[in-house]
MARZA-921326 format. One record per residue (C-alpha): chain; residue number from 1; x, z, y. Coordinates in Angstrom, 1 decimal, m for minus. Layout:
! MARZA-921326
   chain     n        u        w        v
       A   NUM        X        Z        Y
...
END
This chain:
! MARZA-921326
   chain     n        u        w        v
       A     1    m34.7     79.9     15.3
       A     2    m37.6     79.7     13.0
       A     3    m39.0     83.0     11.9
       A     4    m39.3     84.1      8.5
       A     5    m41.9     83.6      6.8
       A     6    m44.3     86.2      5.4
       A     7    m45.6     86.9      1.9
       A     8    m49.4     86.7      3.3
       A     9    m53.1     87.3      2.5
       A    10    m55.9     85.6      4.5
       A    11    m59.4     87.3      5.0
       A    12    m62.3     84.8      6.8
       A    13    m65.1     83.2      6.6
       A    14    m66.4     81.3      9.3
       A    15    m65.4     77.9     10.9
       A    16    m64.2     80.4     13.8
       A    17    m61.3     80.8     11.1
       A    18    m60.0     78.0      9.8
       A    19    m57.7     77.0     12.3
       A    20    m56.1     80.2     12.1
       A    21    m56.0     79.9      8.0
       A    22    m54.4     76.4      8.9
       A    23    m51.9     77.9     10.9
       A    24    m50.9     80.4      8.6
       A    25    m50.8     78.0      5.7
       A    26    m48.1     75.7      7.7
       A    27    m46.0     78.9      8.8
       A    28    m45.9     81.3      6.1
       A    29    m46.4     81.7      2.5
       A    30    m49.6     82.5      1.7
       A    31    m50.1     84.0     m1.6
       A    32    m53.9     84.8     m1.4
       A    33    m57.2     82.9      0.2
       A    34    m60.2     85.5      0.7
       A    35    m63.5     84.4      1.4
       A    36    m67.1     85.7      1.6
       A    37    m68.3     84.8     m1.7
       A    38    m70.4     81.2     m1.6
       A    39    m74.2     81.9     m0.8
       A    40    m77.8     79.8     m0.4
       A    41    m77.5     78.1      3.2
       A    42    m79.9     75.7      5.2
       A    43    m83.6     74.5      4.2
       A    44    m83.0     73.8      1.0
       A    45    m81.1     76.8      0.2
       A    46    m78.1     75.0     m1.4
       A    47    m75.3     77.2     m2.2
       A    48    m72.2     76.8     m0.1
       A    49    m69.0     77.9      0.3
       A    50    m67.9     79.3      3.7
       A    51    m65.7     77.2      6.0
       A    52    m62.5     78.9      5.3
       A    53    m63.3     78.4      1.1
       A    54    m64.1     74.7      1.5
       A    55    m61.2     74.3      4.0
       A    56    m58.6     75.7      1.4
       A    57    m60.1     74.2     m1.8
       A    58    m60.1     70.9     m0.1
       A    59    m56.1     71.4      0.3
       A    60    m55.9     72.4     m3.9
       A    61    m55.6     76.1     m2.8
       A    62    m57.5     78.6     m5.0
       A    63    m60.2     81.2     m2.9
       A    64    m60.9     84.9     m4.5
       A    65    m64.6     85.7     m3.2
       A    66    m65.2     89.2     m4.2
       A    67    m68.3     90.7     m3.8
       A    68    m67.2     94.0     m3.4
       A    69    m63.6     95.3     m2.2
       A    70    m63.2     98.0     m4.7
       A    71    m60.3     99.2     m6.1
       A    72    m59.9     96.7     m8.5
       A    73    m59.4     94.4     m6.1
       A    74    m56.8     96.4     m3.6
       A    75    m54.4     96.7     m6.8
       A    76    m55.3     92.3     m7.4
       A    77    m53.8     92.2     m3.7
       A    78    m51.3     95.2     m3.6
       A    79    m49.7     93.4     m6.7
       A    80    m48.9     90.4     m4.0
       A    81    m46.7     92.5     m2.3
       A    82    m48.1     91.4      1.2
       A    83    m46.0     91.7      3.9
       A    84    m49.1     90.5      6.0
       A    85    m52.7     90.7      5.9
       A    86    m54.1     88.2      8.4
       A    87    m58.0     88.3      9.0
       A    88    m59.7     86.3     11.3
       A    89    m64.1     86.3     11.3
       A    90    m64.1     87.8      7.9
       A    91    m67.7     89.3      7.7
       A    92    m66.7     92.7      6.1
       A    93    m64.5     95.8      7.7
       A    94    m62.3     95.9      5.4
       A    95    m61.7     99.2      3.5
       A    96    m58.9    101.4      4.4
       A    97    m57.0    101.6      1.0
       A    98    m56.4     97.8      1.4
       A    99    m55.3     98.1      5.2
       A   100    m52.8    101.1      3.8
       A   101    m51.0     98.9      1.6
       A   102    m47.5     99.6      1.5
       A   103    m45.3     97.4      3.4
       A   104    m48.1     95.1      4.7
       A   105    m49.0     94.5      8.3
       A   106    m52.8     94.2      8.9
       A   107    m54.0     91.9     12.1
       A   108    m57.0     90.3     12.8
       A   109    m57.9     88.1     15.8
       A   110    m60.8     88.8     18.1
       A   111    m62.3     86.1     20.5
       A   112    m63.1     88.5     23.3
       A   113    m60.9     90.3     25.6
       A   114    m60.6     93.9     23.3
       A   115    m62.4     96.7     24.2
       A   116    m65.0     94.4     25.3
       A   117    m67.4     92.8     23.2
       A   118    m66.3     94.0     19.3
       A   119    m68.8     93.1     17.0
       A   120    m70.1     90.5     16.0
       A   121    m71.2     88.1     19.0
       A   122    m68.5     88.3     21.1
       A   123    m68.6     84.5     22.7
       A   124    m72.3     84.2     22.5
       A   125    m72.5     87.9     24.6
       A   126    m70.2     86.3     27.0
       A   127    m71.9     83.6     27.7
       A   128    m75.5     85.3     27.5
       A   129    m73.8     87.9     29.9
       A   130    m72.8     85.1     32.5
       A   131    m69.1     86.1     32.5
       A   132    m66.7     83.6     34.3
       A   133    m63.4     84.7     31.7
       A   134    m63.0     85.9     28.2
       A   135    m60.5     85.6     25.7
       A   136    m58.5     86.3     22.5
       A   137    m57.4     89.4     20.8
       A   138    m54.9     89.7     18.3
       A   139    m54.9     93.3     16.9
       A   140    m53.7     96.5     14.0
       A   141    m56.5     96.5     12.1
       A   142    m58.6     99.8     10.9
       A   143    m61.5    101.1      9.6
       A   144    m63.1    101.3     12.9
       A   145    m65.0     98.2     13.9
       A   146    m62.7     96.1     15.9
       A   147    m60.5     99.2     18.1
       A   148    m57.1     99.0     16.8
       A   149    m54.0     99.0     18.4
       A   150    m53.9     95.3     20.6
       A   151    m50.9     93.3     19.4
       A   152    m51.4     90.2     21.7
       A   153    m54.2     89.0     23.8
       A   154    m54.9     86.1     26.5
       A   155    m57.8     85.9     28.7
       A   156    m59.6     82.4     28.9
       A   157    m61.7     81.2     31.7
       A   158    m65.2     79.8     31.0
       A   159    m66.3     77.4     32.3
       A   160    m69.7     76.5     34.4
       A   161    m70.0     73.5     31.5
       A   162    m69.2     75.3     28.5
       A   163    m71.4     76.2     25.6
       A   164    m71.1     78.1     22.4
       A   165    m69.8     74.8     20.7
       A   166    m67.2     73.9     23.4
       A   167    m66.3     77.9     23.8
       A   168    m66.0     78.8     20.1
       A   169    m64.0     75.9     19.3
       A   170    m61.6     76.6     22.3
       A   171    m60.6     80.6     21.4
       A   172    m60.3     79.3     17.6
       A   173    m57.4     77.4     18.5
       A   174    m56.0     79.8     20.6
       A   175    m56.9     82.7     18.0
       A   176    m54.3     80.0     15.5
       A   177    m52.3     80.2     18.1
       A   178    m52.0     83.7     18.8
       A   179    m52.0     84.8     15.2
       A   180    m49.0     82.8     14.8
       A   181    m47.2     84.2     17.3
       A   182    m48.2     87.8     16.9
       A   183    m46.6     86.9     12.5
       A   184    m43.3     85.8     14.1
       A   185    m43.1     89.0     16.0
       A   186    m44.2     91.0     12.9
       A   187    m41.3     88.9     11.1
       A   188    m39.1     90.1     13.7
       A   189    m39.7     93.8     13.8
       A   190    m41.3     93.4     17.8
       A   191    m44.7     93.3     17.3
       A   192    m46.2     95.8     20.2
       A   193    m49.3     98.6     19.3
       A   194    m51.3     99.0     22.6
       A   195    m54.3    101.6     21.8
       A   196    m57.3    100.7     23.8
       A   197    m59.0    102.1     26.5
       A   198    m62.3    103.7     24.6
       A   199    m63.9    104.1     27.8
       A   200    m63.9    100.5     28.1
       A   201    m65.2     99.5     25.0
       A   202    m68.4     97.6     24.6
       A   203    m70.5     96.4     21.6
       A   204    m72.2     93.4     20.3
       A   205    m74.7     93.1     17.7
       A   206    m75.8     90.2     15.0
       A   207    m78.0     87.7     16.3
       A   208    m81.7     88.2     15.6
       A   209    m84.4     85.7     15.5
       A   210    m86.1     87.2     18.6
       A   211    m82.6     86.7     20.4
       A   212    m83.2     82.8     20.0
       A   213    m86.4     82.8     22.0
       A   214    m86.5     82.2     25.5
       A   215    m86.8     84.6     28.0
       A   216    m88.4     82.5     30.5
       A   217    m89.2     85.7     32.5
       A   218    m85.7     85.7     33.4
       A   219    m84.1     84.2     36.7
       A   220    m82.9     80.4     36.5
       A   221    m79.4     81.8     36.0
       A   222    m80.2     83.7     32.7
       A   223    m82.1     81.3     31.3
       A   224    m79.3     78.7     31.5
       A   225    m76.8     81.4     30.7
       A   226    m79.3     82.3     27.3
       A   227    m79.3     78.9     26.3
       A   228    m75.7     77.5     26.3
       A   229    m75.2     80.7     24.1
       A   230    m76.5     79.6     21.5
       A   231    m75.6     75.3     21.5
       A   232    m75.7     73.9     19.7
       A   233    m76.7     76.0     17.1
       A   234    m78.7     77.6     16.3
       A   235    m80.5     76.5     19.3
       A   236    m82.7     78.7     21.6
       A   237    m86.2     78.0     21.8
       A   238    m89.4     77.8     23.6
       A   239    m92.8     76.3     23.2
       A   240    m93.5     73.2     25.0
       A   241    m97.2     71.9     24.6
       A   242    m98.1     74.4     22.0
       A   243    m94.8     72.8     19.7
       A   244    m91.5     74.5     19.2
       A   245    m89.0     72.8     21.1
       A   246    m85.1     73.8     20.9
       A   247    m83.1     73.7     24.1
       A   248    m79.7     72.9     24.1
       A   249    m79.3     72.2     27.9
       A   250    m80.5     72.6     30.8
       A   251    m79.5     73.4     34.5
       A   252    m81.0     75.8     37.2
       A   253    m83.4     75.1     40.1
       A   254    m83.2     78.4     41.8
       A   255    m84.1     76.5     45.9
       A   256    m85.9     78.6     48.2
       A   257    m88.9     75.8     48.9
       A   258    m90.9     73.7     47.2
       A   259    m92.2     73.9     43.6
       A   260    m89.4     76.4     42.7
       A   261    m91.0     79.2     44.8
       A   262    m94.4     78.9     43.6
       A   263    m95.5     82.1     41.7
       A   264    m96.3     80.2     38.3
       A   265    m96.0     82.0     35.5
       A   266    m92.9     81.7     33.7
       A   267    m92.9     79.3     31.2
       A   268    m95.6     76.3     33.3
       A   269    m94.5     73.3     34.0
       A   270    m93.6     72.4     37.0
       A   271    m92.9     68.8     36.9
       A   272    m91.8     65.8     34.8
       A   273    m89.7     63.7     36.2
       A   274    m87.5     61.2     35.2
       A   275    m84.4     63.5     34.6
       A   276    m86.2     66.0     32.4
       A   277    m89.2     68.5     32.6
       A   278    m88.7     71.3     34.9
       A   279    m89.5     74.8     33.4
       A   280    m90.9     77.4     35.5
       A   281    m89.0     81.2     35.2
       A   282    m88.7     84.5     37.3
       A   283    m87.5     83.1     39.7
       A   284    m87.2     79.5     40.0
       A   285    m87.3     77.3     37.5
       A   286    m84.7     74.8     35.0
       A   287    m84.7     71.3     34.6
       A   288    m84.6     70.9     30.4
       A   289    m81.8     68.1     30.0
       A   290    m81.3     68.3     26.3
       A   291    m83.9     68.9     23.5
       A   292    m84.5     68.7     20.0
       A   293    m87.9     68.1     19.7
       A   294    m90.2     69.5     16.5
       A   295    m89.4     66.8     13.1
       A   296    m86.9     64.8     16.1
       A   297    m83.6     64.2     16.5
       A   298    m81.6     65.7     19.5
       A   299    m82.3     63.4     23.0
       A   300    m82.0     63.9     26.8
       A   301    m84.3     65.5     28.6
       A   302    m85.2     61.9     30.3
       A   303    m85.8     60.6     26.8
       A   304    m88.1     63.9     26.2
       A   305    m90.0     63.2     29.6
       A   306    m90.5     59.5     29.0
       A   307    m92.5     60.4     25.5
       A   308    m94.1     63.0     27.2
       A   309    m95.3     61.1     30.4
       A   310    m96.5     58.1     27.5
       A   311    m98.6     60.8     25.2
       A   312   m100.2     61.8     28.4
END
């Protein structure tokens, strides 16, 4: 039996939320799409809509972009008499008065297995920390960040080849699927509520500029995980022959013999071979497999090695 269509308001901003927006538009009666205001972005600081706002406008939907979630805005939402508030990567904690609109179930999609990695960067954090599993959680929203009762959750294996882009897209699709399931259970009055275990909670913070610089004083595997967690955007970087080099992909070379065990200072160029430059870490070394030289397009490590050799 097809689930009853719910009167729904959707809150979301980033690319992660777009599959969830599309799923809600397909299965429910979306009364309003709410997103962060358009902001300057890129080198030219062009005023740019969020991915959610752009996707909604592309199909002719009006988008609300309030500067403040104040009483007037909350009253505007309440007048719609929504049954479901569906949220994914909106970028702000929603006020209690909004979450408490009578007759409305507020649900959020979060790309981790809560209570682990509450906060802004759960995908990057799981990759950076070398996790082999993460997941998606749909939870009942409260004013505490990512702390509400769990409605649905599903684990996802992190593959060795995954970077942020690949894992982000897989979790975004799964988030849309779980949100659809949760909304169907809301319509049927059967959505579960399982409190989170506070003792198991961990947190992640927004990325800073310093987080993008490669920590070559770490073991080779940890350096590769840092690269994976930031690829393809915003990309980790290091200095190579005095110029900034973004690194999109690398492999760990942590064998016990040969040039990997020479005790070179972290960040030292060990060799430039046909597959790509080899850089010392502590311990081990990494080979750069895909990079973006300053002012250039992305290229393979082999192409970069060839160009570097030609300059010598």
